[in-house]
Z-matrix of the N, CA and C atoms (Angstrom, degrees):
N
C 1 1.399
C 2 1.531 1 106.59
N 3 1.237 2 122.55 1 -36.76
C 4 1.502 3 125.63 2 177.96
C 5 1.473 4 108.17 3 -59.21
N 6 1.339 5 116.71 4 -44.18
C 7 1.452 6 119.30 5 179.77
C 8 1.622 7 113.88 6 -59.64
N 9 1.304 8 112.66 7 -41.18
C 10 1.431 9 117.11 8 179.63
C 11 1.548 10 111.54 9 -64.30
N 12 1.348 11 113.64 10 -37.48
C 13 1.504 12 116.70 11 178.39
C 14 1.578 13 111.80 12 -63.15
N 15 1.311 14 111.51 13 -41.10
C 16 1.390 15 116.85 14 -176.73
C 17 1.537 16 114.07 15 -65.51
N 18 1.377 17 111.94 16 -32.98
C 19 1.500 18 119.01 17 -178.36
C 20 1.573 19 103.71 18 -75.02
N 21 1.316 20 119.43 19 -38.45
C 22 1.507 21 119.20 20 174.93
C 23 1.449 22 115.54 21 -60.67
N 24 1.368 23 113.88 22 -44.14
C 25 1.436 24 118.13 23 178.82
C 26 1.518 25 114.36 24 -67.76
N 27 1.286 26 118.69 25 -35.15
C 28 1.457 27 120.48 26 178.90
C 29 1.451 28 110.75 27 -69.70
N 30 1.411 29 123.23 28 -25.60
C 31 1.436 30 123.39 29 -178.16
C 32 1.524 31 109.69 30 -82.16
N 33 1.337 32 122.60 31 -12.66
C 34 1.426 33 118.95 32 -178.95
C 35 1.578 34 112.71 33 -71.51
N 36 1.336 35 118.68 34 -30.95
C 37 1.392 36 121.46 35 -173.96
C 38 1.541 37 112.38 36 -62.62
N 39 1.310 38 120.21 37 -49.06
C 40 1.479 39 120.25 38 179.04
C 41 1.555 40 111.24 39 -56.52
N 42 1.281 41 118.21 40 -39.35
C 43 1.451 42 120.86 41 -177.87
C 44 1.520 43 113.38 42 -65.74
N 45 1.434 44 114.93 43 -36.20
C 46 1.482 45 121.78 44 171.47
C 47 1.493 46 111.23 45 -61.78
N 48 1.299 47 115.28 46 -51.03
C 49 1.413 48 124.73 47 -177.14
C 50 1.591 49 108.54 48 -61.46
N 51 1.262 50 118.57 49 -39.25
C 52 1.501 51 123.17 50 -177.79
C 53 1.515 52 105.55 51 -68.68
N 54 1.286 53 124.94 52 -38.60
C 55 1.481 54 122.79 53 -179.65
C 56 1.545 55 106.65 54 -71.18
N 57 1.286 56 121.47 55 -33.46
C 58 1.446 57 122.18 56 -179.16
C 59 1.565 58 107.22 57 -67.32
N 60 1.320 59 116.25 58 -42.61
C 61 1.399 60 117.88 59 179.99
C 62 1.603 61 113.68 60 -66.74
N 63 1.316 62 115.18 61 -34.64
C 64 1.543 63 122.62 62 171.07
C 65 1.532 64 107.86 63 -58.09
N 66 1.315 65 114.00 64 -49.52
C 67 1.523 66 117.70 65 -174.12
C 68 1.520 67 108.68 66 -64.98
N 69 1.338 68 115.88 67 -44.38
C 70 1.527 69 115.58 68 -178.23
C 71 1.526 70 110.29 69 -62.79
N 72 1.401 71 116.41 70 -43.17
C 73 1.481 72 117.92 71 179.18
C 74 1.483 73 110.56 72 -60.36
N 75 1.386 74 116.50 73 -37.98
C 76 1.451 75 115.49 74 -177.16
C 77 1.548 76 111.32 75 -71.39
N 78 1.275 77 117.47 76 -34.15
C 79 1.511 78 119.58 77 175.86
C 80 1.492 79 112.32 78 -63.85
N 81 1.370 80 119.40 79 -36.23
C 82 1.414 81 124.48 80 172.59
C 83 1.546 82 111.62 81 -63.73
N 84 1.309 83 111.60 82 -50.22
C 85 1.547 84 116.19 83 178.88
C 86 1.540 85 110.27 84 -62.01
N 87 1.265 86 116.08 85 -35.63
C 88 1.588 87 117.83 86 -177.31
C 89 1.556 88 107.31 87 -71.73
N 90 1.298 89 118.97 88 -40.50
C 91 1.475 90 119.90 89 173.88
C 92 1.492 91 114.33 90 -58.52
N 93 1.325 92 118.78 91 -45.50
C 94 1.419 93 122.84 92 173.62
C 95 1.478 94 114.12 93 -58.76
N 96 1.296 95 113.63 94 -46.55
C 97 1.538 96 119.79 95 178.24
C 98 1.437 97 112.33 96 -60.28
N 99 1.333 98 120.09 97 -44.33
C 100 1.429 99 124.68 98 -177.23
C 101 1.530 100 109.81 99 -65.95
N 102 1.361 101 115.19 100 -40.88
C 103 1.444 102 121.45 101 -178.78
C 104 1.577 103 107.61 102 -62.71
N 105 1.306 104 117.44 103 -41.45
C 106 1.414 105 120.18 104 -179.00
C 107 1.460 106 112.98 105 -73.13
N 108 1.361 107 116.73 106 -20.29
C 109 1.535 108 122.53 107 177.50
C 110 1.494 109 104.96 108 -86.48
N 111 1.298 110 123.12 109 -1.92
C 112 1.559 111 121.74 110 178.75
C 113 1.470 112 116.94 111 100.60
N 114 1.368 113 116.62 112 1.76
C 115 1.437 114 122.07 113 172.86
C 116 1.523 115 110.64 114 -72.48
N 117 1.344 116 118.91 115 147.23
C 118 1.477 117 123.60 116 164.01
C 119 1.482 118 113.82 117 -105.12
N 120 1.271 119 114.06 118 118.66
C 121 1.496 120 119.70 119 -175.69
C 122 1.566 121 106.23 120 -70.94
N 123 1.290 122 116.75 121 134.56
C 124 1.451 123 122.57 122 -179.56
C 125 1.480 124 109.22 123 -104.35
N 126 1.369 125 114.87 124 -50.99
C 127 1.449 126 120.91 125 -176.89
C 128 1.516 127 109.67 126 -156.07
N 129 1.316 128 114.19 127 153.49
C 130 1.496 129 122.25 128 177.03
C 131 1.483 130 107.62 129 -120.90
N 132 1.277 131 111.35 130 142.89
C 133 1.572 132 118.24 131 171.80
C 134 1.562 133 112.86 132 58.94
N 135 1.267 134 116.14 133 50.78
C 136 1.501 135 120.16 134 -178.93
C 137 1.537 136 105.66 135 -79.68
N 138 1.371 137 114.51 136 117.35
C 139 1.397 138 121.17 137 172.02
C 140 1.457 139 117.44 138 -117.26
N 141 1.328 140 119.79 139 142.45
C 142 1.438 141 122.68 140 -174.85
C 143 1.555 142 109.02 141 -161.32
N 144 1.333 143 118.18 142 142.57
C 145 1.499 144 121.71 143 175.17
C 146 1.565 145 106.55 144 -61.09
N 147 1.363 146 113.63 145 134.32
C 148 1.470 147 116.78 146 -179.70
C 149 1.536 148 113.96 147 -120.02
N 150 1.317 149 116.45 148 1.50
C 151 1.438 150 120.80 149 179.65
C 152 1.479 151 111.15 150 144.58
N 153 1.347 152 117.27 151 -156.44
C 154 1.475 153 122.67 152 -176.43
C 155 1.522 154 106.35 153 -130.14
N 156 1.311 155 117.47 154 148.87
C 157 1.396 156 125.25 155 178.02
C 158 1.557 157 113.05 156 -83.68
N 159 1.260 158 124.10 157 -179.75
C 160 1.369 159 125.90 158 -175.35
C 161 1.597 160 112.61 159 -65.35
N 162 1.333 161 116.14 160 -20.74
C 163 1.452 162 122.21 161 174.43
C 164 1.502 163 117.79 162 -88.35
N 165 1.369 164 114.27 163 -2.00
C 166 1.434 165 121.88 164 176.65
C 167 1.577 166 109.76 165 95.05
N 168 1.277 167 120.86 166 -8.95
C 169 1.415 168 121.47 167 -178.64
C 170 1.521 169 115.16 168 -74.11
N 171 1.367 170 116.64 169 140.56
C 172 1.477 171 117.29 170 -179.79
C 173 1.461 172 115.58 171 -61.58
N 174 1.219 173 122.93 172 134.26
C 175 1.447 174 129.42 173 175.22
C 176 1.552 175 111.18 174 -100.60
N 177 1.356 176 117.75 175 128.75
C 178 1.359 177 121.21 176 174.29
C 179 1.515 178 112.63 177 -106.94
N 180 1.328 179 119.90 178 129.33
C 181 1.351 180 122.87 179 176.97
C 182 1.544 181 114.50 180 -97.67
N 183 1.400 182 112.90 181 146.72
C 184 1.458 183 114.42 182 -176.32
C 185 1.563 184 107.48 183 -130.67
N 186 1.400 185 119.75 184 140.31
C 187 1.337 186 121.44 185 167.84
C 188 1.522 187 108.65 186 -119.99
N 189 1.324 188 114.94 187 129.11
C 190 1.497 189 119.38 188 -173.88
C 191 1.580 190 107.45 189 -59.86
N 192 1.389 191 116.89 190 -57.65
C 193 1.475 192 120.26 191 -174.97
C 194 1.571 193 108.84 192 -136.97
N 195 1.259 194 110.83 193 143.08
C 196 1.481 195 118.02 194 174.36
C 197 1.540 196 105.70 195 -122.50
N 198 1.293 197 118.40 196 120.67
C 199 1.456 198 120.95 197 -175.11
C 200 1.469 199 112.65 198 -140.37
N 201 1.300 200 118.79 199 160.65
C 202 1.504 201 123.75 200 174.03
C 203 1.470 202 109.25 201 -100.12
N 204 1.379 203 119.06 202 129.90
C 205 1.416 204 121.97 203 167.51
C 206 1.571 205 104.55 204 -116.39
N 207 1.361 206 111.00 205 100.06
C 208 1.506 207 116.46 206 -167.08
C 209 1.445 208 114.38 207 63.53
N 210 1.292 209 119.34 208 -117.13
C 211 1.475 210 121.48 209 178.43
C 212 1.506 211 112.01 210 -105.45
N 213 1.331 212 116.59 211 12.07
C 214 1.519 213 122.40 212 179.93
C 215 1.508 214 108.32 213 -102.02
N 216 1.302 215 111.52 214 128.21
C 217 1.485 216 119.85 215 173.73
C 218 1.507 217 107.79 216 -83.17
N 219 1.365 218 116.35 217 125.52
C 220 1.431 219 120.06 218 -175.24
C 221 1.497 220 110.35 219 -117.75
N 222 1.331 221 118.35 220 127.18
C 223 1.434 222 124.35 221 175.32
C 224 1.539 223 104.45 222 -101.41
N 225 1.404 224 111.08 223 115.43
C 226 1.459 225 121.84 224 -171.74
C 227 1.495 226 116.03 225 -106.70
N 228 1.329 227 119.60 226 122.27
C 229 1.370 228 123.55 227 173.69
C 230 1.505 229 110.41 228 -97.02
N 231 1.290 230 119.42 229 126.66
C 232 1.480 231 121.49 230 179.98
C 233 1.588 232 111.13 231 -104.79
N 234 1.233 233 110.90 232 123.12
C 235 1.496 234 116.45 233 176.10
C 236 1.524 235 108.87 234 -117.06
N 237 1.294 236 119.79 235 123.93
C 238 1.497 237 127.94 236 -174.66
C 239 1.531 238 109.71 237 -122.46
N 240 1.270 239 119.99 238 129.44
C 241 1.362 240 126.37 239 175.96
C 242 1.545 241 110.90 240 -127.46
N 243 1.294 242 117.44 241 151.66
C 244 1.537 243 116.67 242 178.37
C 245 1.585 244 105.97 243 -78.00
N 246 1.359 245 115.90 244 -35.49
C 247 1.482 246 123.54 245 177.04
C 248 1.436 247 108.71 246 -144.55
N 249 1.272 248 114.95 247 156.52
C 250 1.522 249 123.67 248 171.46
C 251 1.522 250 116.66 249 -105.75
N 252 1.317 251 116.09 250 41.71
C 253 1.421 252 121.33 251 -178.16
C 254 1.523 253 112.51 252 -57.68
N 255 1.360 254 114.33 253 -38.17
C 256 1.457 255 115.69 254 -171.54
C 257 1.531 256 113.07 255 -102.74
N 258 1.323 257 114.51 256 -41.05
C 259 1.511 258 117.24 257 178.98
C 260 1.572 259 106.34 258 -162.30
N 261 1.290 260 110.83 259 162.52
C 262 1.493 261 116.10 260 179.08
C 263 1.463 262 109.72 261 -68.19
N 264 1.330 263 118.49 262 150.51
C 265 1.518 264 119.88 263 178.26
C 266 1.474 265 118.02 264 -53.67
N 267 1.361 266 118.23 265 -31.86
C 268 1.459 267 128.39 266 -174.88
C 269 1.526 268 105.53 267 -68.98
N 270 1.320 269 123.15 268 -21.33
C 271 1.427 270 127.60 269 -179.15
C 272 1.571 271 106.37 270 -61.85
N 273 1.289 272 120.37 271 -25.84
C 274 1.452 273 126.13 272 -173.91
C 275 1.554 274 108.21 273 -80.68
N 276 1.347 275 119.83 274 -11.71
C 277 1.395 276 121.25 275 171.78
C 278 1.537 277 111.94 276 -77.02
N 279 1.234 278 113.49 277 74.88
C 280 1.540 279 119.07 278 -175.09
C 281 1.495 280 112.67 279 -71.27
N 282 1.238 281 113.49 280 172.21
C 283 1.505 282 117.25 281 176.10
C 284 1.546 283 115.20 282 -61.45
N 285 1.313 284 113.87 283 -35.71
C 286 1.451 285 123.20 284 178.08
C 287 1.565 286 107.88 285 -62.83
N 288 1.368 287 115.06 286 -48.89
C 289 1.467 288 120.52 287 178.01
C 290 1.587 289 111.77 288 -62.30
N 291 1.310 290 113.89 289 -41.54
C 292 1.523 291 117.35 290 176.30
C 293 1.471 292 113.06 291 -60.40
N 294 1.387 293 117.76 292 -41.81
C 295 1.388 294 120.60 293 177.41
C 296 1.534 295 113.49 294 -61.26
N 297 1.338 296 114.97 295 -43.88
C 298 1.495 297 124.43 296 -177.18
C 299 1.551 298 105.29 297 -63.61
N 300 1.331 299 119.75 298 -43.23
C 301 1.459 300 119.87 299 -177.87
C 302 1.526 301 109.65 300 -70.66
N 303 1.321 302 116.47 301 -38.33
C 304 1.459 303 120.44 302 -179.02
C 305 1.618 304 109.38 303 -62.73
N 306 1.327 305 116.83 304 -43.02
C 307 1.478 306 123.19 305 177.87
C 308 1.510 307 106.35 306 -61.70
N 309 1.300 308 119.97 307 -46.63
C 310 1.443 309 125.10 308 -178.46
C 311 1.544 310 111.49 309 -60.09
N 312 1.357 311 114.28 310 -47.33
C 313 1.434 312 119.24 311 -177.66
C 314 1.563 313 110.19 312 -66.29
N 315 1.310 314 117.67 313 -30.26
C 316 1.465 315 121.79 314 -177.62
C 317 1.685 316 105.77 315 -68.71
N 318 1.373 317 113.77 316 -37.44
C 319 1.401 318 117.85 317 -178.98
C 320 1.494 319 105.97 318 -73.41
N 321 1.255 320 122.45 319 -44.30
C 322 1.457 321 121.87 320 175.63
C 323 1.465 322 115.58 321 -54.17
N 324 1.383 323 118.64 322 -49.73
C 325 1.386 324 123.55 323 177.96
C 326 1.533 325 113.66 324 -59.53
N 327 1.397 326 114.72 325 -35.19
C 328 1.428 327 118.24 326 178.38
C 329 1.610 328 112.64 327 -69.00
N 330 1.298 329 109.75 328 -45.90
C 331 1.519 330 119.32 329 -178.84
C 332 1.521 331 108.56 330 -58.53
N 333 1.243 332 118.09 331 -44.26
C 334 1.592 333 118.62 332 -177.54
C 335 1.561 334 112.85 333 -98.39
N 336 1.265 335 113.37 334 14.78
C 337 1.517 336 116.75 335 176.07
C 338 1.479 337 111.97 336 54.84
N 339 1.321 338 118.07 337 52.11
C 340 1.499 339 124.09 338 -175.79
C 341 1.563 340 106.22 339 -118.50
N 342 1.249 341 122.67 340 25.31
C 343 1.454 342 125.35 341 -176.04
C 344 1.465 343 114.68 342 -65.03
N 345 1.277 344 117.60 343 -25.08
C 346 1.563 345 122.05 344 178.67
C 347 1.517 346 110.71 345 -95.98
N 348 1.250 347 119.81 346 0.71
C 349 1.486 348 123.74 347 -179.77
C 350 1.545 349 112.10 348 -80.92
N 351 1.284 350 118.76 349 138.46
C 352 1.537 351 120.34 350 173.17
C 353 1.498 352 108.09 351 -60.66
N 354 1.301 353 115.71 352 146.82
C 355 1.498 354 117.90 353 176.40
C 356 1.437 355 109.07 354 -156.64
N 357 1.321 356 116.93 355 165.81
C 358 1.479 357 122.32 356 179.40
C 359 1.487 358 110.05 357 -160.04
N 360 1.292 359 114.17 358 164.81
C 361 1.476 360 121.94 359 175.18
C 362 1.423 361 116.39 360 -105.73
N 363 1.333 362 119.34 361 118.11
C 364 1.335 363 123.78 362 176.89
C 365 1.501 364 117.32 363 -112.63
N 366 1.331 365 117.23 364 154.60
C 367 1.484 366 116.35 365 173.05
C 368 1.535 367 107.50 366 -126.32
N 369 1.299 368 110.97 367 142.24
C 370 1.451 369 122.67 368 174.06
C 371 1.524 370 108.98 369 -107.46
N 372 1.286 371 119.57 370 115.27
C 373 1.486 372 122.55 371 -175.34
C 374 1.596 373 105.32 372 -105.16
N 375 1.321 374 113.56 373 126.45
C 376 1.504 375 116.83 374 -177.66
C 377 1.540 376 110.16 375 -126.75
N 378 1.274 377 116.94 376 124.92
C 379 1.546 378 121.17 377 173.49
C 380 1.509 379 100.45 378 -115.82
N 381 1.383 380 110.75 379 120.30
C 382 1.442 381 120.66 380 -174.77
C 383 1.580 382 107.21 381 -71.78
N 384 1.313 383 112.57 382 -44.06
C 385 1.493 384 118.28 383 -174.10
C 386 1.512 385 109.25 384 76.97
N 387 1.337 386 112.54 385 162.16
C 388 1.496 387 121.79 386 179.86
C 389 1.552 388 110.99 387 -83.85
N 390 1.325 389 117.45 388 -29.07
C 391 1.426 390 123.78 389 -176.78
C 392 1.474 391 110.21 390 -141.41
N 393 1.361 392 117.74 391 150.24
C 394 1.428 393 118.57 392 172.90
C 395 1.475 394 115.43 393 78.35
N 396 1.321 395 112.47 394 -165.75
C 397 1.549 396 117.74 395 -174.76
C 398 1.521 397 111.20 396 -74.71
N 399 1.314 398 117.83 397 144.13
C 400 1.472 399 120.56 398 174.21
C 401 1.516 400 107.54 399 -67.94
N 402 1.360 401 112.95 400 156.20
C 403 1.362 402 122.47 401 172.00
C 404 1.645 403 113.50 402 -97.43
N 405 1.287 404 116.81 403 118.42
C 406 1.499 405 117.57 404 -174.30
C 407 1.539 406 105.21 405 -124.55
N 408 1.390 407 112.76 406 129.69
C 409 1.414 408 124.78 407 -179.57
C 410 1.480 409 111.15 408 -125.89
N 411 1.320 410 117.44 409 130.28
C 412 1.492 411 124.51 410 176.03
C 413 1.564 412 108.20 411 -101.78
N 414 1.317 413 117.14 412 120.52
C 415 1.440 414 123.90 413 -178.60
C 416 1.535 415 106.97 414 -111.92
N 417 1.397 416 114.41 415 90.58
C 418 1.450 417 120.35 416 -178.38
C 419 1.505 418 110.47 417 -71.80
N 420 1.374 419 117.54 418 145.28
C 421 1.480 420 123.19 419 -178.32
C 422 1.508 421 111.88 420 46.86
N 423 1.331 422 117.93 421 55.78
C 424 1.455 423 128.78 422 -179.97
C 425 1.455 424 109.72 423 -58.34
N 426 1.426 425 116.97 424 -42.08
C 427 1.417 426 126.58 425 178.09
C 428 1.454 427 107.58 426 -148.52
N 429 1.369 428 116.67 427 171.35
C 430 1.440 429 122.51 428 169.75
C 431 1.544 430 113.07 429 -136.73
N 432 1.279 431 118.14 430 175.57
C 433 1.450 432 123.15 431 -173.05
C 434 1.497 433 114.03 432 -70.10
N 435 1.362 434 114.37 433 -20.63
C 436 1.467 435 115.99 434 -172.86
C 437 1.501 436 117.97 435 -59.81
N 438 1.346 437 116.22 436 -24.76
C 439 1.480 438 118.56 437 -178.68
C 440 1.540 439 110.88 438 -72.41
N 441 1.362 440 115.88 439 -19.62
C 442 1.446 441 123.94 440 -173.43
C 443 1.481 442 114.01 441 -106.41
N 444 1.376 443 116.70 442 2.42
C 445 1.534 444 120.07 443 175.79
C 446 1.601 445 104.61 444 -71.10
N 447 1.211 446 111.63 445 131.84
C 448 1.503 447 117.90 446 174.85
C 449 1.498 448 110.19 447 -74.48
N 450 1.268 449 116.08 448 126.84
C 451 1.392 450 122.38 449 -178.36
C 452 1.535 451 113.04 450 -96.36
N 453 1.357 452 113.89 451 138.02
C 454 1.489 453 117.87 452 179.27
C 455 1.521 454 111.66 453 -110.77
N 456 1.227 455 117.49 454 149.55
C 457 1.421 456 125.74 455 -176.48
C 458 1.612 457 107.52 456 -88.80
N 459 1.322 458 114.91 457 108.49
C 460 1.477 459 119.49 458 -179.81
C 461 1.540 460 117.40 459 -100.78
N 462 1.377 461 116.02 460 5.25
C 463 1.398 462 119.90 461 -175.78
C 464 1.545 463 109.72 462 -96.33
N 465 1.271 464 113.72 463 159.61
C 466 1.427 465 120.94 464 176.37
C 467 1.516 466 110.09 465 -63.32
N 468 1.298 467 116.24 466 151.04
C 469 1.497 468 121.53 467 172.70
C 470 1.456 469 106.44 468 -72.31
N 471 1.312 470 120.78 469 132.39
C 472 1.436 471 124.63 470 179.40
C 473 1.491 472 112.74 471 -90.51
């Protein structure tokens, strides 16, 4: 039984590495696609501490690509899949991921004093497919900050 477990554990590593390679390939393809679409790539894989989680551990935020579309600063999340048998890659841009990117973008804008500049959050969805050309879709303004604004209660207590 122990031998079987060691075989199973040793097989997990290549799958993880494979998904990393797919992600890296997707980010390169997304950057090329955006440049062909008129974007100017500013930065790739921006990482910065954005705060602490509920357990007190430091949380690091990451943005796949930061680009300019005209005068608009775009924070781009890239999602790549080999196939979309179950769901589109953009379905993986969950509310939690959006919040993390929003926090990271806020830090980026503060660091580089871009708080007055127009910005938006885009998603590039890539399906590599098993044969032929990959499918690449740009989803502009996939979400905005409004869903993460803390609301205050301004009414009297009843």
